[in-house]
N, C-alpha and C positions, 0 to 999 in steps of 0.2 A: 504494500500500500504506500502510495506517495503522499508526502505531507504537502498541504497547501497553506501558504503563508497568509495570515490575516493582517494585511498591511493597511487596510482602510482606505486604499487609493481607488478612486473611480475615474476611469478615463472617459473623455467625451465621446459620445456616439456620433457616427458618421453614416452617410449613405454613399453608394458608388454606382457608377454606370459604365458599361463597356460599349465603346463605339468603334467605328472603323479606324479611328485615330488612336485607339488605345483606351485604357481604363482611367476614369477620373473619379476622385473622391471629393465629397462635398462636406465641408466642416459645419459645425453648428452656427458659425458666424456667417455662413453663406459663401465662403471662399471655395473655389474649385481648383484642385491640385492634381497633376498627373500622378499615377501610381509609380512607385519605385521601379517596378518591373518594366513599365512602359519607358521610363527614362533610360534604364540600363539597356533596353533592347537595341539602342543605336550602336552599342559596342559589338554586337554579334550579327547585325543585319547582313553584312557582306559575306561572312563565313556561312551563314545559313543559306543565303542565296546560292553560293557555290555548291554547298552540299545538296540542295534540292535539285540543282542542275545535274549533278553527278549521278544521283540515284534515280532521278525521274520523279515527276510530280505525284504520280499515283503511289509509288512506294514511300515517298516522303510524307504524304498525307497519312498513310497507314501507320507509319512509325510514330509520327507526331501524335496521332489519336491514341495509340496504345500507351505512349509515354504519359500523356496527360491523364488518361483514365487511371493508370497505375499510380501516378503521383497523387491524385486526389484520394484514391482509396488508402494508400499508405499514410497520408497525412491524417485522415479520419481515424485510422487505427491508432496512430500515435496520440492523437487528442483524447480518444476514449480511454486508452490504456493509462495515460497519465492522470486522467480524471477519475481513475479507479472504478470505471464502469464494469459491472460484474460480467456482462456478456459482450465485452468489447470486440470479440472475434466471431460473433454469432453469424453475421451475414457476409463475411469476407470470402472472396474467392481464394482457393488454395494457393495459387501462384502469388497473390498479393500477401497472403499470410506468410509465405516463405520469404518474400522480400522483406517484410516487416520484421521477421524474426531476427534479422541481423541488427536492426536498430534496437529491438527490445533488449537484447543482451547488454548493449551499451547503456540504455536507460536504467536498467536494473542496477548497474554497478556505479554509474557516474552522474546520474541526474536525480535531483530531489528538491524539496522546498519550492514548489511551483508558485510563481507570482501571477502570471497571465498566460493564456493560450488563445491563439487565433484572435488577437485583439487589434483593433484599428489604432494606428498611430499617425500623427501628422506633424509637420513643422511649418509654422508661419514664416520662420526665417529662411528655411531652405525651399519652401514652396513645393512640397512633395508629400506624399502619403503612402500608406500601405498597410498590410495586415501581417503582423509578426507571428511566426509559428509558435514560439514559446519563449517566455522569460522565466528562468529558473536558475537554480544553482547547478553548475557543471563542475565537477571536481571541487565542490565546496565554495565556488565563487559565482556570484550573480552574473548571468551571461545572457546574451542574445543567442538562442538556439534555433537552428534552421535545419529542417529535415529535407533531404534530397534523395532522389532515386536516379540510377544511371545504368546504362547498358554495359559500360566498361569502365575501368578505373580512370580517374581524372588526374591530369597533371596540374600542378599549382597554377601554371600560366594560363590554363584553360578556364579557370573558375575565379578569376579576380573579381568578377561581377558579384559572386557570392559574398566576398569579403566587403566589398563596397556597400552591398545591401545591409549587411550587419552593422556597418558603421552608421548608416543612415538611421536605422531603427534605434541604435543607442543614443544618437543625437536627438531624435524626436522624443524619445522617452525622457531624456534629461530636460528638454524644453517643457514637457508637460508636467513633470514631477519634481525636478531638481535633484534626482537621484542618478549618479553616474554609473554607467555599465562599461567596464573596460574590456571585457572578454566577449568574443564571438566564437561560437562553436558550430561548425558545419558538419553534420553527420550524414554520410552518403551511403545508402544501401545499394550495392553493386550486384548486378546479375551474375551468378555463378562465380563469385569472387568474394574476398573478405571486404567488410565495410571499411570505409575511409573516414578518418576524423581529422579535421583541420581546425586549429584554434588560432585566433588572431587577436591582436590588440586593436579594438575598434577605432581608437584615436589615430592610429597609423594610416587608416584608409579614408578618413574624412576628406583630406585634400583631393583624393581621386574622385570622390563623390562630387565635390564642388566643381571640379573640372568637367565631369560628365554632365552635371546639371546645366552648366553654362553652355555646353555644346548643344544640348537638347533645346535650350531656349533659343539659340541661334537658328537651329535647323527647323524646329517645329513651331515654336511660338512666335518667332519674328518673321516667319515665312522664308 
């Protein structure tokens, strides 16, 4: 059973909408901010286009759909498991349960004292928003925890967007609460391989976020 911290913090509620131009979040004050994943998508746009051209549109659509479905299922399993839901695995497909089992072992040993799960965060200073997977202690330190799935092991240089995302969530959480979070933990369940764990100092990646946010503004918001 995972402990849940009674911190007394209530984060503001938000709404969101997905359009052709990406996902937008709407704050209680009426501000509209692009999602962190939409902002970071400019980093991988060219490589994704090359990949789709290489494998073909039909195969690319099939792989993308399978990945999205699996990712959604594994995130739900993680949420329910950390919430101590008794039948957390009741409706899961066997292949998704197998994928999740790699993350489950890590959670059992290294995650506890849950603060938030699947919570909306936004920053008026950074003009961005998103939904963080989990804020909890990882190896005893309050961390931004992100759950990922992958078909094959990732190299560090392939996933800098994951680290940038964690840095944004830490900054947005600090803006909303005044509580700093220095650690980001990226937990990746890999098909037919050992899971991967990447930990970063969120402060180290905030400059990269600021750079990407400016590029997104120039490309998308300023035409």
